[in-house]
C-alpha positions as CSV (number, residue, x, y, z in Angstrom):
1,M,142.0,302.9,98.4
2,K,142.7,301.3,101.6
3,M,140.7,298.1,100.9
4,L,143.3,297.9,97.7
5,Q,146.1,298.4,100.0
6,L,145.0,295.7,102.4
7,S,144.1,292.8,99.4
8,M,147.7,293.6,98.3
9,L,149.4,292.9,102.0
10,V,147.1,289.9,102.2
11,V,148.3,288.8,98.5
12,V,152.2,289.6,99.4
13,G,151.8,287.8,102.8
14,L,150.2,284.5,101.3
15,A,153.0,284.5,98.1
16,L,155.8,284.5,101.0
17,V,154.1,282.1,103.1
18,V,153.2,279.8,100.3
19,T,156.7,280.2,98.0
20,P,158.6,277.3,100.2
21,A,155.9,275.0,99.6
22,L,155.5,275.4,95.8
23,G,159.4,274.8,95.3
24,Q,159.6,271.4,96.9
25,E,160.9,268.5,94.8
26,K,158.8,265.7,94.2
27,N,158.8,263.0,97.1
28,F,157.1,260.1,95.7
29,T,158.7,256.8,94.3
30,T,157.4,253.5,92.8
31,D,158.4,250.3,94.2
32,K,159.1,247.0,92.1
33,N,155.0,246.2,92.6
34,G,154.1,249.6,91.4
35,V,152.9,251.1,94.6
36,V,153.7,254.7,95.1
37,K,155.1,255.7,98.1
38,F,156.3,258.8,100.0
39,V,159.8,259.5,100.8
40,P,160.7,262.4,103.3
41,P,162.3,265.2,102.1
42,S,166.0,265.2,102.5
43,T,165.7,269.1,103.4
44,P,163.8,270.7,105.9
45,V,160.2,271.7,105.1
46,F,158.3,274.9,105.6
47,S,155.3,274.0,107.3
48,G,151.9,276.4,107.5
49,A,151.0,275.0,110.6
50,G,153.5,276.7,112.7
51,V,152.5,280.0,110.7
52,A,149.1,279.3,111.2
53,A,149.6,278.5,115.1
54,G,151.5,281.8,115.2
55,I,148.8,284.1,113.6
56,G,146.1,282.2,115.8
57,M,147.9,283.2,118.9
58,G,148.4,286.9,118.1
59,L,144.7,287.1,117.0
60,T,143.5,285.3,120.2
61,I,145.4,287.5,122.4
62,I,144.5,290.5,120.6
63,G,140.9,289.7,120.9
64,A,141.1,288.8,124.6
65,G,142.7,292.4,124.9
66,I,139.7,294.2,123.2
67,G,137.4,292.0,124.9
68,L,138.4,292.8,128.4
69,G,138.7,296.7,127.7
70,R,135.5,296.7,126.7
71,I,134.3,294.7,129.7
72,G,136.0,297.4,131.9
73,S,134.8,300.2,130.1
74,A,131.1,299.3,129.9
75,A,131.2,298.1,133.7
76,L,133.1,301.2,135.0
77,E,130.5,303.7,132.9
78,S,127.4,302.0,134.4
79,M,129.2,301.8,137.7
80,A,129.3,305.6,137.3
81,R,125.8,306.3,136.2
82,Q,124.3,304.0,138.9
83,P,126.9,303.9,142.0
84,E,124.2,301.5,144.3
85,V,124.3,298.7,141.9
86,A,128.0,298.9,141.8
87,P,128.7,295.2,143.6
88,R,126.4,293.5,141.3
89,I,128.0,294.7,138.4
90,Q,131.3,294.1,139.4
91,T,130.6,290.5,140.4
92,A,129.3,290.1,136.4
93,M,131.8,291.8,135.2
94,I,134.7,289.4,137.3
95,I,132.6,286.2,135.9
96,I,132.3,287.5,131.9
97,A,136.2,288.3,132.2
98,A,137.2,284.8,133.8
99,M,135.2,282.9,131.2
100,L,136.8,284.9,128.5
101,E,140.4,284.3,129.8
102,G,139.5,280.8,129.9
103,A,138.1,280.9,126.3
104,T,141.5,282.5,125.6
105,L,143.8,280.0,127.3
106,A,142.5,277.4,125.6
107,S,142.7,278.9,122.2
108,V,146.3,279.6,122.8
109,I,146.8,276.1,124.3
110,L,145.1,274.6,120.9
111,C,147.4,276.8,118.8
112,Y,150.9,276.0,121.0
113,L,150.0,272.4,120.5
114,L,149.2,272.8,116.7
115,G,152.6,274.8,116.2
116,G,154.6,272.3,118.2
117,S,153.5,269.5,116.2
118,S,154.6,271.3,112.9
119,T,158.4,270.5,111.3
120,F,160.6,273.2,109.8
């Protein structure tokens, strides 16, 4: 039942995102030589790039939060079990967390640039 609800939510979400694109007028004309040219629309166009960038940024931050939580949890659990190796575990934890944050920052910047290039 949950899978059916999730699939219906995805279908409704896609329908809401795609509706403005389906309602656009034709933007092509033919010149005197018979060449088909694109004419920019007079009304604002809804771009999927902006929506994709927003969803991508959200998923990136959620994934980073889950990853950092798991890193911290595993590190604290292993430090509690073996206190004598705590400094080495903490060093490894900080290195892994820094690499995760770097990948997260790169992804968020990429999504921001993608969203900034879209037009509404």
